[in-house]
PyMOL Python script that loads the backbone (N, CA, C, O; Angstrom):
from pymol import cmd

cmd.read_pdbstr("""\
ATOM      1  N   UNK A   1      -1.083   0.271  15.064  1.00  0.00           N
ATOM      2  CA  UNK A   1      -0.945  -0.325  14.129  1.00  0.00           C
ATOM      3  C   UNK A   1      -1.868  -1.295  13.352  1.00  0.00           C
ATOM      4  O   UNK A   1      -1.867  -1.427  12.129  1.00  0.00           O
ATOM      5  N   UNK A   2      -2.549  -1.865  14.112  1.00  0.00           N
ATOM      6  CA  UNK A   2      -3.737  -2.848  13.983  1.00  0.00           C
ATOM      7  C   UNK A   2      -4.674  -2.047  13.331  1.00  0.00           C
ATOM      8  O   UNK A   2      -5.212  -2.469  12.307  1.00  0.00           O
ATOM      9  N   UNK A   3      -5.022  -0.616  13.923  1.00  0.00           N
ATOM     10  CA  UNK A   3      -6.055   0.078  13.323  1.00  0.00           C
ATOM     11  C   UNK A   3      -5.752   0.785  11.886  1.00  0.00           C
ATOM     12  O   UNK A   3      -6.620   1.124  11.081  1.00  0.00           O
ATOM     13  N   UNK A   4      -4.325   0.940  11.728  1.00  0.00           N
ATOM     14  CA  UNK A   4      -3.866   1.348  10.370  1.00  0.00           C
ATOM     15  C   UNK A   4      -4.182   0.555   9.441  1.00  0.00           C
ATOM     16  O   UNK A   4      -4.773   1.026   8.469  1.00  0.00           O
ATOM     17  N   UNK A   5      -3.892  -0.780   9.485  1.00  0.00           N
ATOM     18  CA  UNK A   5      -4.250  -1.896   8.861  1.00  0.00           C
ATOM     19  C   UNK A   5      -5.486  -1.986   8.662  1.00  0.00           C
ATOM     20  O   UNK A   5      -5.909  -1.898   7.509  1.00  0.00           O
ATOM     21  N   UNK A   6      -6.346  -2.181   9.731  1.00  0.00           N
ATOM     22  CA  UNK A   6      -7.760  -2.212   9.113  1.00  0.00           C
ATOM     23  C   UNK A   6      -8.257  -1.185   8.471  1.00  0.00           C
ATOM     24  O   UNK A   6      -9.169  -1.493   7.704  1.00  0.00           O
ATOM     25  N   UNK A   7      -7.912   0.224   8.520  1.00  0.00           N
ATOM     26  CA  UNK A   7      -8.390   1.313   8.077  1.00  0.00           C
ATOM     27  C   UNK A   7      -7.965   1.018   6.444  1.00  0.00           C
ATOM     28  O   UNK A   7      -8.857   1.043   5.596  1.00  0.00           O
ATOM     29  N   UNK A   8      -6.830   0.794   6.133  1.00  0.00           N
ATOM     30  CA  UNK A   8      -6.235   0.586   4.954  1.00  0.00           C
ATOM     31  C   UNK A   8      -6.960  -0.489   4.092  1.00  0.00           C
ATOM     32  O   UNK A   8      -7.291  -0.340   2.916  1.00  0.00           O
ATOM     33  N   UNK A   9      -7.147  -1.537   4.818  1.00  0.00           N
ATOM     34  CA  UNK A   9      -8.017  -2.745   4.318  1.00  0.00           C
ATOM     35  C   UNK A   9      -9.436  -2.158   3.983  1.00  0.00           C
ATOM     36  O   UNK A   9      -9.872  -2.349   2.848  1.00  0.00           O
ATOM     37  N   UNK A  10     -10.090  -1.546   4.778  1.00  0.00           N
ATOM     38  CA  UNK A  10     -11.473  -0.952   4.598  1.00  0.00           C
ATOM     39  C   UNK A  10     -11.301  -0.099   3.241  1.00  0.00           C
ATOM     40  O   UNK A  10     -12.011  -0.420   2.288  1.00  0.00           O
ATOM     41  N   UNK A  11     -10.548   0.791   3.128  1.00  0.00           N
ATOM     42  CA  UNK A  11     -10.550   1.740   2.083  1.00  0.00           C
ATOM     43  C   UNK A  11     -10.065   0.943   0.662  1.00  0.00           C
ATOM     44  O   UNK A  11     -10.757   1.084  -0.346  1.00  0.00           O
ATOM     45  N   UNK A  12      -9.231   0.368   0.640  1.00  0.00           N
ATOM     46  CA  UNK A  12      -9.014  -0.453  -0.375  1.00  0.00           C
ATOM     47  C   UNK A  12      -9.855  -1.496  -0.787  1.00  0.00           C
ATOM     48  O   UNK A  12      -9.905  -1.697  -2.000  1.00  0.00           O
ATOM     49  N   UNK A  13     -10.639  -2.323   0.076  1.00  0.00           N
ATOM     50  CA  UNK A  13     -11.424  -3.391  -0.246  1.00  0.00           C
ATOM     51  C   UNK A  13     -12.732  -2.479  -0.878  1.00  0.00           C
ATOM     52  O   UNK A  13     -13.491  -3.157  -1.571  1.00  0.00           O
ATOM     53  N   UNK A  14     -13.002  -1.410  -0.769  1.00  0.00           N
ATOM     54  CA  UNK A  14     -14.097  -0.939  -1.217  1.00  0.00           C
ATOM     55  C   UNK A  14     -13.912  -0.225  -2.424  1.00  0.00           C
ATOM     56  O   UNK A  14     -14.875   0.174  -3.079  1.00  0.00           O
ATOM     57  N   UNK A  15     -12.568  -0.011  -2.809  1.00  0.00           N
ATOM     58  CA  UNK A  15     -11.740   0.183  -4.043  1.00  0.00           C
ATOM     59  C   UNK A  15     -11.767  -0.697  -5.209  1.00  0.00           C
ATOM     60  O   UNK A  15     -12.125  -0.338  -6.331  1.00  0.00           O
ATOM     61  N   UNK A  16     -11.356  -1.910  -4.878  1.00  0.00           N
ATOM     62  CA  UNK A  16     -11.009  -3.018  -5.428  1.00  0.00           C
ATOM     63  C   UNK A  16     -12.225  -3.978  -5.439  1.00  0.00           C
ATOM     64  O   UNK A  16     -12.603  -4.266  -4.304  1.00  0.00           O
ATOM     65  N   UNK A  17     -12.918  -4.534  -6.438  1.00  0.00           N
ATOM     66  CA  UNK A  17     -13.959  -5.314  -6.236  1.00  0.00           C
ATOM     67  C   UNK A  17     -13.647  -6.884  -6.149  1.00  0.00           C
ATOM     68  O   UNK A  17     -14.558  -7.626  -5.781  1.00  0.00           O
ATOM     69  N   UNK A  18     -12.415  -7.409  -6.467  1.00  0.00           N
ATOM     70  CA  UNK A  18     -11.976  -8.858  -6.425  1.00  0.00           C
ATOM     71  C   UNK A  18     -10.704  -8.494  -5.203  1.00  0.00           C
ATOM     72  O   UNK A  18      -9.631  -9.072  -5.380  1.00  0.00           O
ATOM     73  N   UNK A  19     -10.783  -7.884  -4.415  1.00  0.00           N
ATOM     74  CA  UNK A  19      -9.440  -7.464  -3.498  1.00  0.00           C
ATOM     75  C   UNK A  19      -9.085  -8.847  -2.754  1.00  0.00           C
ATOM     76  O   UNK A  19      -9.976  -9.670  -2.545  1.00  0.00           O
ATOM     77  N   UNK A  20      -7.954  -9.040  -2.423  1.00  0.00           N
ATOM     78  CA  UNK A  20      -7.243 -10.170  -1.691  1.00  0.00           C
ATOM     79  C   UNK A  20      -6.137  -9.448  -0.862  1.00  0.00           C
ATOM     80  O   UNK A  20      -5.247  -8.764  -1.366  1.00  0.00           O
ATOM     81  N   UNK A  21      -6.301  -9.686   0.490  1.00  0.00           N
ATOM     82  CA  UNK A  21      -5.225  -9.093   1.334  1.00  0.00           C
ATOM     83  C   UNK A  21      -4.357 -10.169   1.702  1.00  0.00           C
ATOM     84  O   UNK A  21      -4.722 -11.241   2.185  1.00  0.00           O
ATOM     85  N   UNK A  22      -3.010  -9.767   1.406  1.00  0.00           N
ATOM     86  CA  UNK A  22      -1.944 -10.778   1.890  1.00  0.00           C
ATOM     87  C   UNK A  22      -0.820 -10.015   2.801  1.00  0.00           C
ATOM     88  O   UNK A  22      -0.249  -8.977   2.468  1.00  0.00           O
ATOM     89  N   UNK A  23      -0.614 -10.743   4.027  1.00  0.00           N
ATOM     90  CA  UNK A  23       0.353 -10.118   4.794  1.00  0.00           C
ATOM     91  C   UNK A  23       1.588 -10.575   4.746  1.00  0.00           C
ATOM     92  O   UNK A  23       1.811 -11.743   5.065  1.00  0.00           O
ATOM     93  N   UNK A  24       2.575  -9.746   4.348  1.00  0.00           N
ATOM     94  CA  UNK A  24       3.943 -10.250   4.503  1.00  0.00           C
ATOM     95  C   UNK A  24       4.894 -10.026   5.558  1.00  0.00           C
ATOM     96  O   UNK A  24       5.084  -8.921   6.067  1.00  0.00           O
ATOM     97  N   UNK A  25       5.452 -11.018   5.860  1.00  0.00           N
ATOM     98  CA  UNK A  25       5.875 -10.815   7.573  1.00  0.00           C
ATOM     99  C   UNK A  25       7.462 -10.720   7.368  1.00  0.00           C
ATOM    100  O   UNK A  25       8.082 -10.293   8.343  1.00  0.00           O
ATOM    101  N   UNK A  26       8.237 -11.079   6.173  1.00  0.00           N
ATOM    102  CA  UNK A  26       9.606 -11.169   6.272  1.00  0.00           C
ATOM    103  C   UNK A  26      10.626 -10.917   5.222  1.00  0.00           C
ATOM    104  O   UNK A  26      10.298 -11.554   4.221  1.00  0.00           O
ATOM    105  N   UNK A  27      11.622 -10.315   5.049  1.00  0.00           N
ATOM    106  CA  UNK A  27      12.312 -10.100   3.781  1.00  0.00           C
ATOM    107  C   UNK A  27      12.378 -10.959   2.869  1.00  0.00           C
ATOM    108  O   UNK A  27      12.489 -10.563   1.709  1.00  0.00           O
ATOM    109  N   UNK A  28      12.331 -12.193   3.125  1.00  0.00           N
ATOM    110  CA  UNK A  28      12.553 -13.037   2.140  1.00  0.00           C
ATOM    111  C   UNK A  28      11.114 -13.518   1.390  1.00  0.00           C
ATOM    112  O   UNK A  28      11.078 -13.716   0.175  1.00  0.00           O
ATOM    113  N   UNK A  29      10.141 -13.651   2.109  1.00  0.00           N
ATOM    114  CA  UNK A  29       8.647 -13.674   1.561  1.00  0.00           C
ATOM    115  C   UNK A  29       8.454 -12.342   0.632  1.00  0.00           C
ATOM    116  O   UNK A  29       8.034 -12.490  -0.515  1.00  0.00           O
ATOM    117  N   UNK A  30       8.726 -11.194   1.077  1.00  0.00           N
ATOM    118  CA  UNK A  30       8.756 -10.038   0.310  1.00  0.00           C
ATOM    119  C   UNK A  30       9.420  -9.996  -1.211  1.00  0.00           C
ATOM    120  O   UNK A  30       8.870  -9.665  -2.262  1.00  0.00           O
ATOM    121  N   UNK A  31      10.610 -10.384  -1.011  1.00  0.00           N
ATOM    122  CA  UNK A  31      11.373 -10.776  -2.280  1.00  0.00           C
ATOM    123  C   UNK A  31      10.722 -11.609  -3.181  1.00  0.00           C
ATOM    124  O   UNK A  31      10.636 -11.253  -4.356  1.00  0.00           O
ATOM    125  N   UNK A  32      10.227 -12.717  -2.789  1.00  0.00           N
ATOM    126  CA  UNK A  32       9.981 -13.639  -3.668  1.00  0.00           C
ATOM    127  C   UNK A  32       8.461 -13.104  -4.044  1.00  0.00           C
ATOM    128  O   UNK A  32       8.102 -13.659  -5.082  1.00  0.00           O
ATOM    129  N   UNK A  33       7.376 -12.132  -3.489  1.00  0.00           N
ATOM    130  CA  UNK A  33       6.229 -12.057  -3.716  1.00  0.00           C
ATOM    131  C   UNK A  33       6.680 -11.006  -5.009  1.00  0.00           C
ATOM    132  O   UNK A  33       6.135 -11.137  -6.105  1.00  0.00           O
ATOM    133  N   UNK A  34       7.605 -10.075  -4.800  1.00  0.00           N
ATOM    134  CA  UNK A  34       7.991  -8.958  -5.652  1.00  0.00           C
ATOM    135  C   UNK A  34       8.304  -9.620  -7.050  1.00  0.00           C
ATOM    136  O   UNK A  34       7.880  -9.180  -8.118  1.00  0.00           O
ATOM    137  N   UNK A  35       9.056 -10.667  -6.911  1.00  0.00           N
ATOM    138  CA  UNK A  35       9.444 -11.371  -8.005  1.00  0.00           C
ATOM    139  C   UNK A  35       8.167 -12.084  -9.151  1.00  0.00           C
ATOM    140  O   UNK A  35       8.068 -12.210 -10.372  1.00  0.00           O
ATOM    141  N   UNK A  36       7.440 -12.385  -8.108  1.00  0.00           N
ATOM    142  CA  UNK A  36       6.333 -13.374  -8.746  1.00  0.00           C
ATOM    143  C   UNK A  36       5.345 -12.129  -9.437  1.00  0.00           C
ATOM    144  O   UNK A  36       4.635 -12.431 -10.396  1.00  0.00           O
ATOM    145  N   UNK A  37       5.337 -10.988  -9.004  1.00  0.00           N
ATOM    146  CA  UNK A  37       4.317 -10.227  -9.785  1.00  0.00           C
ATOM    147  C   UNK A  37       5.001  -9.095 -10.834  1.00  0.00           C
ATOM    148  O   UNK A  37       6.052  -8.478 -10.664  1.00  0.00           O
ATOM    149  N   UNK A  38       4.203  -9.032 -11.808  1.00  0.00           N
ATOM    150  CA  UNK A  38       4.762  -8.129 -12.657  1.00  0.00           C
ATOM    151  C   UNK A  38       4.194  -6.616 -12.967  1.00  0.00           C
ATOM    152  O   UNK A  38       4.668  -5.849 -13.804  1.00  0.00           O
ATOM    153  N   UNK A  39       3.276  -6.405 -12.261  1.00  0.00           N
ATOM    154  CA  UNK A  39       2.529  -5.215 -12.470  1.00  0.00           C
ATOM    155  C   UNK A  39       2.234  -4.668 -10.708  1.00  0.00           C
ATOM    156  O   UNK A  39       1.137  -4.748 -10.154  1.00  0.00           O
ATOM    157  N   UNK A  40       3.225  -4.243 -10.207  1.00  0.00           N
ATOM    158  CA  UNK A  40       2.896  -3.690  -8.781  1.00  0.00           C
ATOM    159  C   UNK A  40       2.922  -2.347  -8.579  1.00  0.00           C
ATOM    160  O   UNK A  40       3.787  -1.683  -9.151  1.00  0.00           O
ATOM    161  N   UNK A  41       2.190  -1.871  -7.922  1.00  0.00           N
ATOM    162  CA  UNK A  41       1.808  -0.364  -7.448  1.00  0.00           C
ATOM    163  C   UNK A  41       2.082  -0.129  -6.155  1.00  0.00           C
ATOM    164  O   UNK A  41       1.337  -0.603  -5.298  1.00  0.00           O
ATOM    165  N   UNK A  42       3.266   0.690  -5.780  1.00  0.00           N
ATOM    166  CA  UNK A  42       3.708   0.738  -4.698  1.00  0.00           C
ATOM    167  C   UNK A  42       3.059   2.045  -4.072  1.00  0.00           C
ATOM    168  O   UNK A  42       2.972   3.155  -4.595  1.00  0.00           O
ATOM    169  N   UNK A  43       2.590   1.599  -2.714  1.00  0.00           N
ATOM    170  CA  UNK A  43       1.669   2.519  -2.097  1.00  0.00           C
ATOM    171  C   UNK A  43       2.169   2.844  -0.775  1.00  0.00           C
ATOM    172  O   UNK A  43       1.822   2.106   0.147  1.00  0.00           O
ATOM    173  N   UNK A  44       3.048   3.983  -0.498  1.00  0.00           N
ATOM    174  CA  UNK A  44       3.078   4.279   0.912  1.00  0.00           C
ATOM    175  C   UNK A  44       2.101   5.259   1.534  1.00  0.00           C
ATOM    176  O   UNK A  44       1.845   6.366   1.061  1.00  0.00           O
ATOM    177  N   UNK A  45       1.641   4.806   2.511  1.00  0.00           N
ATOM    178  CA  UNK A  45       0.440   5.430   3.520  1.00  0.00           C
ATOM    179  C   UNK A  45       0.824   6.352   4.444  1.00  0.00           C
ATOM    180  O   UNK A  45       0.008   7.109   4.970  1.00  0.00           O
ATOM    181  N   UNK A  46       2.035   6.364   4.702  1.00  0.00           N
ATOM    182  CA  UNK A  46       2.568   7.288   5.651  1.00  0.00           C
ATOM    183  C   UNK A  46       2.410   8.795   5.627  1.00  0.00           C
ATOM    184  O   UNK A  46       2.223   9.457   4.607  1.00  0.00           O
ATOM    185  N   UNK A  47       2.516   9.313   6.991  1.00  0.00           N
ATOM    186  CA  UNK A  47       2.131  10.808   6.911  1.00  0.00           C
ATOM    187  C   UNK A  47       3.720  11.333   6.530  1.00  0.00           C
ATOM    188  O   UNK A  47       4.794  10.734   6.579  1.00  0.00           O
ATOM    189  N   UNK A  48       3.390  12.631   6.158  1.00  0.00           N
ATOM    190  CA  UNK A  48       4.559  13.433   5.662  1.00  0.00           C
ATOM    191  C   UNK A  48       5.620  13.278   6.923  1.00  0.00           C
ATOM    192  O   UNK A  48       6.811  13.009   6.759  1.00  0.00           O
ATOM    193  N   UNK A  49       5.138  13.442   7.909  1.00  0.00           N
ATOM    194  CA  UNK A  49       6.227  13.606   9.456  1.00  0.00           C
ATOM    195  C   UNK A  49       6.871  12.448   9.453  1.00  0.00           C
ATOM    196  O   UNK A  49       8.071  12.381   9.716  1.00  0.00           O
ATOM    197  N   UNK A  50       6.001  11.223   9.100  1.00  0.00           N
ATOM    198  CA  UNK A  50       6.980   9.935   9.194  1.00  0.00           C
ATOM    199  C   UNK A  50       7.946   9.829   8.156  1.00  0.00           C
ATOM    200  O   UNK A  50       9.079   9.374   8.316  1.00  0.00           O
ATOM    201  N   UNK A  51       7.383  10.342   6.878  1.00  0.00           N
ATOM    202  CA  UNK A  51       8.373  10.094   5.749  1.00  0.00           C
ATOM    203  C   UNK A  51       9.813  10.950   6.226  1.00  0.00           C
ATOM    204  O   UNK A  51      10.924  10.426   6.294  1.00  0.00           O
ATOM    205  N   UNK A  52       9.535  12.240   6.501  1.00  0.00           N
ATOM    206  CA  UNK A  52      10.656  13.100   6.830  1.00  0.00           C
ATOM    207  C   UNK A  52      11.497  12.612   7.757  1.00  0.00           C
ATOM    208  O   UNK A  52      12.687  12.908   7.646  1.00  0.00           O
ATOM    209  N   UNK A  53      11.138  11.912   8.671  1.00  0.00           N
ATOM    210  CA  UNK A  53      11.847  11.413   9.844  1.00  0.00           C
ATOM    211  C   UNK A  53      12.428  10.067   9.192  1.00  0.00           C
ATOM    212  O   UNK A  53      13.655  10.010   9.121  1.00  0.00           O
ATOM    213  N   UNK A  54      11.759   9.078   8.752  1.00  0.00           N
ATOM    214  CA  UNK A  54      12.257   7.691   8.357  1.00  0.00           C
ATOM    215  C   UNK A  54      12.408   7.721   6.861  1.00  0.00           C
ATOM    216  O   UNK A  54      12.198   6.610   6.375  1.00  0.00           O
ATOM    217  N   UNK A  55      12.659   8.498   6.127  1.00  0.00           N
ATOM    218  CA  UNK A  55      12.886   8.570   4.593  1.00  0.00           C
ATOM    219  C   UNK A  55      11.884   8.138   3.525  1.00  0.00           C
ATOM    220  O   UNK A  55      10.805   7.731   3.957  1.00  0.00           O
ATOM    221  N   UNK A  56      12.025   8.154   2.463  1.00  0.00           N
ATOM    222  CA  UNK A  56      11.015   7.903   1.567  1.00  0.00           C
ATOM    223  C   UNK A  56      11.218   6.561   1.334  1.00  0.00           C
ATOM    224  O   UNK A  56      12.091   5.972   1.971  1.00  0.00           O
ATOM    225  N   UNK A  57      10.374   5.846   0.313  1.00  0.00           N
ATOM    226  CA  UNK A  57      10.784   4.280  -0.295  1.00  0.00           C
ATOM    227  C   UNK A  57      10.948   4.479  -1.793  1.00  0.00           C
ATOM    228  O   UNK A  57       9.948   4.896  -2.378  1.00  0.00           O
ATOM    229  N   UNK A  58      11.818   4.298  -2.365  1.00  0.00           N
ATOM    230  CA  UNK A  58      12.238   4.732  -3.902  1.00  0.00           C
ATOM    231  C   UNK A  58      11.005   3.783  -4.526  1.00  0.00           C
ATOM    232  O   UNK A  58      10.640   2.654  -4.197  1.00  0.00           O
ATOM    233  N   UNK A  59      10.541   4.645  -5.502  1.00  0.00           N
ATOM    234  CA  UNK A  59       9.287   3.695  -6.466  1.00  0.00           C
ATOM    235  C   UNK A  59       7.931   4.054  -5.826  1.00  0.00           C
ATOM    236  O   UNK A  59       6.991   4.069  -6.620  1.00  0.00           O
ATOM    237  N   UNK A  60       7.612   4.388  -4.361  1.00  0.00           N
ATOM    238  CA  UNK A  60       6.603   4.092  -3.688  1.00  0.00           C
ATOM    239  C   UNK A  60       6.058   5.947  -3.977  1.00  0.00           C
ATOM    240  O   UNK A  60       6.652   7.024  -4.021  1.00  0.00           O
ATOM    241  N   UNK A  61       4.367   5.409  -4.143  1.00  0.00           N
ATOM    242  CA  UNK A  61       3.694   6.659  -4.403  1.00  0.00           C
ATOM    243  C   UNK A  61       2.966   6.821  -3.187  1.00  0.00           C
ATOM    244  O   UNK A  61       2.076   6.064  -2.799  1.00  0.00           O
ATOM    245  N   UNK A  62       3.533   8.214  -2.389  1.00  0.00           N
ATOM    246  CA  UNK A  62       2.823   8.472  -1.163  1.00  0.00           C
ATOM    247  C   UNK A  62       1.233   9.060  -1.430  1.00  0.00           C
ATOM    248  O   UNK A  62       0.872   9.924  -2.230  1.00  0.00           O
ATOM    249  N   UNK A  63       0.609   8.447  -0.682  1.00  0.00           N
ATOM    250  CA  UNK A  63      -0.824   8.938  -0.391  1.00  0.00           C
ATOM    251  C   UNK A  63      -1.133   8.789   0.995  1.00  0.00           C
ATOM    252  O   UNK A  63      -1.417   7.635   1.317  1.00  0.00           O
ATOM    253  N   UNK A  64      -1.156   9.759   2.019  1.00  0.00           N
ATOM    254  CA  UNK A  64      -1.348   9.468   3.585  1.00  0.00           C
ATOM    255  C   UNK A  64      -2.280   8.716   3.895  1.00  0.00           C
ATOM    256  O   UNK A  64      -3.073   8.615   2.959  1.00  0.00           O
ATOM    257  N   UNK A  65      -2.593   8.074   4.869  1.00  0.00           N
ATOM    258  CA  UNK A  65      -3.751   7.255   5.034  1.00  0.00           C
ATOM    259  C   UNK A  65      -4.958   8.191   5.355  1.00  0.00           C
ATOM    260  O   UNK A  65      -6.094   7.900   4.979  1.00  0.00           O
ATOM    261  N   UNK A  66      -4.706   9.212   5.990  1.00  0.00           N
ATOM    262  CA  UNK A  66      -5.779  10.417   6.218  1.00  0.00           C
ATOM    263  C   UNK A  66      -6.227  10.821   4.792  1.00  0.00           C
ATOM    264  O   UNK A  66      -7.397  11.197   4.860  1.00  0.00           O
ATOM    265  N   UNK A  67      -5.842  10.877   3.770  1.00  0.00           N
ATOM    266  CA  UNK A  67      -6.123  11.214   2.560  1.00  0.00           C
ATOM    267  C   UNK A  67      -6.667  10.376   1.447  1.00  0.00           C
ATOM    268  O   UNK A  67      -7.330  10.686   0.458  1.00  0.00           O
ATOM    269  N   UNK A  68      -6.121   9.019   1.959  1.00  0.00           N
ATOM    270  CA  UNK A  68      -6.547   7.941   1.019  1.00  0.00           C
ATOM    271  C   UNK A  68      -8.028   7.625   0.455  1.00  0.00           C
ATOM    272  O   UNK A  68      -8.172   7.222  -0.699  1.00  0.00           O
ATOM    273  N   UNK A  69      -9.236   7.850   1.418  1.00  0.00           N
ATOM    274  CA  UNK A  69     -10.387   7.805   0.714  1.00  0.00           C
ATOM    275  C   UNK A  69     -10.687   8.906  -0.228  1.00  0.00           C
ATOM    276  O   UNK A  69     -11.238   8.584  -1.280  1.00  0.00           O
ATOM    277  N   UNK A  70     -10.413  10.163  -0.019  1.00  0.00           N
ATOM    278  CA  UNK A  70     -10.489  10.960  -1.195  1.00  0.00           C
ATOM    279  C   UNK A  70      -9.397  11.050  -2.572  1.00  0.00           C
ATOM    280  O   UNK A  70      -9.546  11.617  -3.654  1.00  0.00           O
ATOM    281  N   UNK A  71      -8.574  10.468  -2.179  1.00  0.00           N
ATOM    282  CA  UNK A  71      -7.441  10.343  -3.565  1.00  0.00           C
ATOM    283  C   UNK A  71      -7.483   8.721  -4.193  1.00  0.00           C
ATOM    284  O   UNK A  71      -6.606   8.249  -4.917  1.00  0.00           O
ATOM    285  N   UNK A  72      -8.708   8.010  -3.735  1.00  0.00           N
ATOM    286  CA  UNK A  72      -8.434   6.992  -4.313  1.00  0.00           C
ATOM    287  C   UNK A  72      -8.475   6.385  -5.989  1.00  0.00           C
ATOM    288  O   UNK A  72      -8.285   5.261  -6.455  1.00  0.00           O
ATOM    289  N   UNK A  73      -8.808   7.673  -6.591  1.00  0.00           N
ATOM    290  CA  UNK A  73      -8.721   7.806  -8.201  1.00  0.00           C
ATOM    291  C   UNK A  73      -7.189   7.574  -8.617  1.00  0.00           C
ATOM    292  O   UNK A  73      -6.913   7.111  -9.723  1.00  0.00           O
ATOM    293  N   UNK A  74      -6.193   7.924  -7.667  1.00  0.00           N
ATOM    294  CA  UNK A  74      -4.819   7.829  -7.742  1.00  0.00           C
ATOM    295  C   UNK A  74      -4.414   6.494  -7.853  1.00  0.00           C
ATOM    296  O   UNK A  74      -3.475   6.217  -8.599  1.00  0.00           O
ATOM    297  N   UNK A  75      -5.089   5.492  -7.109  1.00  0.00           N
ATOM    298  CA  UNK A  75      -4.600   4.118  -7.204  1.00  0.00           C
ATOM    299  C   UNK A  75      -5.046   3.329  -8.366  1.00  0.00           C
ATOM    300  O   UNK A  75      -6.253   3.447  -8.579  1.00  0.00           O
ATOM    301  N   UNK A  76      -4.412   2.560  -9.175  1.00  0.00           N
ATOM    302  CA  UNK A  76      -4.816   1.740 -10.225  1.00  0.00           C
ATOM    303  C   UNK A  76      -5.770   0.797  -9.876  1.00  0.00           C
ATOM    304  O   UNK A  76      -5.634   0.160  -8.832  1.00  0.00           O
ATOM    305  N   UNK A  77      -6.788   0.610 -10.665  1.00  0.00           N
ATOM    306  CA  UNK A  77      -7.699  -0.580 -10.289  1.00  0.00           C
ATOM    307  C   UNK A  77      -7.120  -2.079 -10.731  1.00  0.00           C
ATOM    308  O   UNK A  77      -7.460  -3.126 -10.179  1.00  0.00           O
ATOM    309  N   UNK A  78      -6.049  -1.962 -11.983  1.00  0.00           N
ATOM    310  CA  UNK A  78      -5.676  -2.900 -12.688  1.00  0.00           C
ATOM    311  C   UNK A  78      -4.457  -3.507 -12.018  1.00  0.00           C
ATOM    312  O   UNK A  78      -3.941  -4.518 -12.493  1.00  0.00           O
ATOM    313  N   UNK A  79      -3.982  -2.919 -10.926  1.00  0.00           N
ATOM    314  CA  UNK A  79      -2.474  -3.540 -10.571  1.00  0.00           C
ATOM    315  C   UNK A  79      -2.679  -4.167  -9.043  1.00  0.00           C
ATOM    316  O   UNK A  79      -3.685  -4.010  -8.351  1.00  0.00           O
ATOM    317  N   UNK A  80      -1.446  -4.939  -8.671  1.00  0.00           N
ATOM    318  CA  UNK A  80      -1.495  -5.472  -7.503  1.00  0.00           C
ATOM    319  C   UNK A  80      -1.055  -4.351  -6.545  1.00  0.00           C
ATOM    320  O   UNK A  80      -0.202  -3.602  -7.021  1.00  0.00           O
ATOM    321  N   UNK A  81      -1.451  -4.091  -5.324  1.00  0.00           N
ATOM    322  CA  UNK A  81      -0.936  -2.850  -4.565  1.00  0.00           C
ATOM    323  C   UNK A  81      -0.134  -3.522  -3.426  1.00  0.00           C
ATOM    324  O   UNK A  81      -0.557  -4.541  -2.881  1.00  0.00           O
ATOM    325  N   UNK A  82       0.929  -2.985  -3.109  1.00  0.00           N
ATOM    326  CA  UNK A  82       1.902  -3.342  -2.270  1.00  0.00           C
ATOM    327  C   UNK A  82       1.977  -2.037  -1.362  1.00  0.00           C
ATOM    328  O   UNK A  82       2.300  -0.965  -1.874  1.00  0.00           O
ATOM    329  N   UNK A  83       1.716  -2.124  -0.193  1.00  0.00           N
ATOM    330  CA  UNK A  83       1.507  -0.893   0.773  1.00  0.00           C
ATOM    331  C   UNK A  83       2.700  -1.118   1.862  1.00  0.00           C
ATOM    332  O   UNK A  83       3.308  -2.171   2.059  1.00  0.00           O
ATOM    333  N   UNK A  84       2.884   0.139   2.522  1.00  0.00           N
ATOM    334  CA  UNK A  84       3.767   0.222   3.679  1.00  0.00           C
ATOM    335  C   UNK A  84       3.222   1.336   4.427  1.00  0.00           C
ATOM    336  O   UNK A  84       3.744   1.683   5.486  1.00  0.00           O
TER     337      UNK A  84
END
""", "prot")
cmd.dss("prot")
cmd.show_as("cartoon", "prot")
cmd.util.cbc("prot")
cmd.orient("prot")
C-alpha cells in the first residue's frame, strides 16, 4: 500500500505544478473535507479486478494505477483530486 501511495503521489505531483498531498484517515475528516471543497475530481486508481471484487465507487473515474501515467490527460488540472 505504501508503494501505491508513493507511485500515485509521484505521478500526480509531476502532473500538478502546485500540488499538495493530504492524507485523510477517518470518515469524519473525509466528510468535512468533501463539504469544504466545491470542485472535486474523484479518481479511483484500483485495477479492474479490485473493482470487480469490491465494487465501484459512485462518481469516481477509474484510471488504474498502471495506466495513470499514460492517461494523465484525463485528470483535470484545475480541480482538487480525491483518490482511492
